[in-house]
N, C-alpha and C positions, 0 to 999 in steps of 0.2 A: 503494499499500500504506499502511496506517495502522499505526502502531506505538503501542500505548499502554502506557507505561512511565515510572514516576516516577524511576528511578534513573539520573541522567546517564551513569553509567560503562556500564550495560547498554545505554542508547541509542546511546551511541558504539560499542560493540562491534557492535551489530547493523548500524549504518550501514556500518562498515567492512567487516563480512563479506559485506554484500550489494552492495558497489560493483561487483564483476565481473559482476553481473547486469544493471546499469543500470536499478534499480528506482526508480521516483519515489517516495521515502520521505517520509512526512508524520508526524513524531514529535509525540506528545502525552503530557503528564505527568499529566493527571487525567481523570476520567470526563466532567466537564463539557466539557473541551476536545475529547474524543474525540466526543461527541455533536453539538457544533457542526460539527465537520468532516464527519461523516456526514450531517447534514442538508443541507449545502451542496454535498456531492459524493458520487460513488458509486465508492469504491475496489473493486478486485477482491478484496483480501484485508485482514483485520484481525488483527494479531498482538497479543495483549493479555496483560498480567500479571493475577493475580487480586487482588493487594492494591495498592489505589490510595489516595491521600491523602483523597479526597472520596466513597469507596465501594468496592465490589468489582468486579472484572472480570465477576463473575457478573450484576451489575446491567446491565452493558453488554450482555452476551450475552442477557439476557431483553429488554432494550429492542430489540435487533436482531431478536430472535425475534418479538416483537410487531408490528414493522414489516414482517415477511417478506411480507405481503399486497401491499405496494408493490413494483414491479419495482425501484426504487432501493434498497430495503431489504435486498435479498438480495446476500450475498456471502460468501465463505469465511471461516471464522474459525478461528484457531489459538490456543491457550493456551500461553503460555509462562511457566511457573511451577515452583516447587519444591515438594516435599512433597505432591504430589496423591495422595490415598489412593483405595481403590476406591469409597468413597461419592461423593467429588468427581467421579470419572470417570464414574459413572453419571449424575450431574446434567449433566455436560458432553455426555454422549451424548444425553441427552434434549433438549438445546438444539442438536442437530445441529453440535457442534464437529468441524470437518473433521479436526484432529489436534491431539495435545498433545506439546509439546516440553517435556521436563524440564530445569530448571536445575541445574547448569550445561551447556549444550549446546555441542557443537564447531562450529566454523565450517562443517564439511562438512555436518553434520546440518542446520544452519540453512539453508544455501544450498540444500540438496536440498529441504527442505520447502516453501520459498518458490517454488522453480522448478517443482517438481511442482504447486503450487496454481495458479500463474499459466498455466503451460502447458497444463493441463487445459481452462481456459476458452478460450484462444486457440486450441487444437486443435479445439474444438467449433464455434467461429465460423467457422474456415477451412474445416473440412469441409462445414458447411452452405452456405457461400458458393460452394462449387465445384459444387454440384447445379444443373444448368440447370432452368429452369422449362419446364413442359409447356404444350400447347395444350389447355385442357380443353374448350372448344368442339368441337373436331374429335374428341378422344379420347373423351369421354363423352357429348356431346349431338347426335352426328350433323351437325355444322356448324350446328345451328339456334341462333342467337345469341339470339333472344327467349327460348327455353326457357332457356338458361343464365342469362341476365340475370334471369329470374324466380327461378331456383333461387338464384342469388347473393344477391338481396335477401333472401330468406327465410333464407338462412344466416347472413347478417350478425347478424340478430336472435337467433339461437342461439349465434353465437360470442360475443356479449356476455354471454350467460348462462353459457356455459362458463368464460369468463374469471372471473366472479364465483365459480363453483363451484371452480375451480382455486385461486383465491386464498385461499378459506375453507379448502380442503384443506390448503395450506401452512401456513396460520396456525395450524391445529389439530395439525398434524404427522401427518394421516392420509394415509399413503402409498398405501393401497389406493383411497381417493376420488380421489387425485391421478393414480393409474394409470387409473382409469376415465375421467376428464376427458380425459387425453392420449390415450387409445384413441379416444375419440369425436372429438377434434379431428383425429387423424391420418386418419380417413376422410372428414370434411368437407373438409379442407384439400387432400386428394388429388383430390376432385371439383372443387375451385376451382383447381387447377393450381398449388398453392403448394407445390412440391416441396422447397424448402429447409426450410419449416416442417414438412413432413411428416417429414423425417429427424430433426429436433429432437424432434417429438413421440413418434416411435418410440423414440428414445434415452431420452427421459423416462420413458415407460411401462416400458421395460426396467429402468431404475434403480429406479423405484418398486416393481416386482415383486419386485426382489431386495433391497428394504429398505435401498437405499444412499440414506441420506436427503440427504446433502450434495449428490451427483451429481444426484439428482432435483429438488432445489431449484434448483440451478444451471440445470438444463435448462428448468425452469418459467420462470425468469427470462428466459431467451433466447426460448422459445416465446411466452410472453405478450407480450414486445415486438414479436415479429413479427407476432402476431395483432392487437394494437392498432394497429400500423402499417397493416395491410390494412384493418381496419375504419374507421380515421380517413380512409383514402383512398377510402372508399366502396365497397370491395370491388374 
């Protein structure tokens, strides 16, 4: 978890509040420090103030939004700030901020927010990992391995295109386009026996259909990682 906060007292408060959660907390005091951490690593959660010495937390959120086409650029974001008005809340919503915590926040609300954010991703990964892989050759191709191999080779080409389409949809914040990509991937991955990825594609499609931007983006992060791995391994 990355904490972007220039006030040492607030950084210490957050550190103490989150100790029971055993969170690996990386504190940063400036926008530049935060960007360096995000380039070098992939935290699951970013908790940021809006007022920073070298810029605004909005600058960081825009920067993260622009990087969202990269799997490493996707993560949950929480704004921890005081005096957020309705206009600012609309801006944060447009940037797919997962939640807003108003200062001063209680220890309980801070812990609950962080626990919810991290547990959601862990649960998605564990749920997908629990799904057994099927035998697509027997199930869909009547045991005809050469026919399956030909289909798989053609599918890999389309999967690469779908990955590009999904990345563009996330970058543009186009949830309907992302829903269509997830739907198409769900069908193709089922024929390829990738049941774990099918479950993630289904969840991503449902989140996008409900306009749950943060959940849909998190789903796409996981789905694109699985599909890229499948493609890299030659299908």
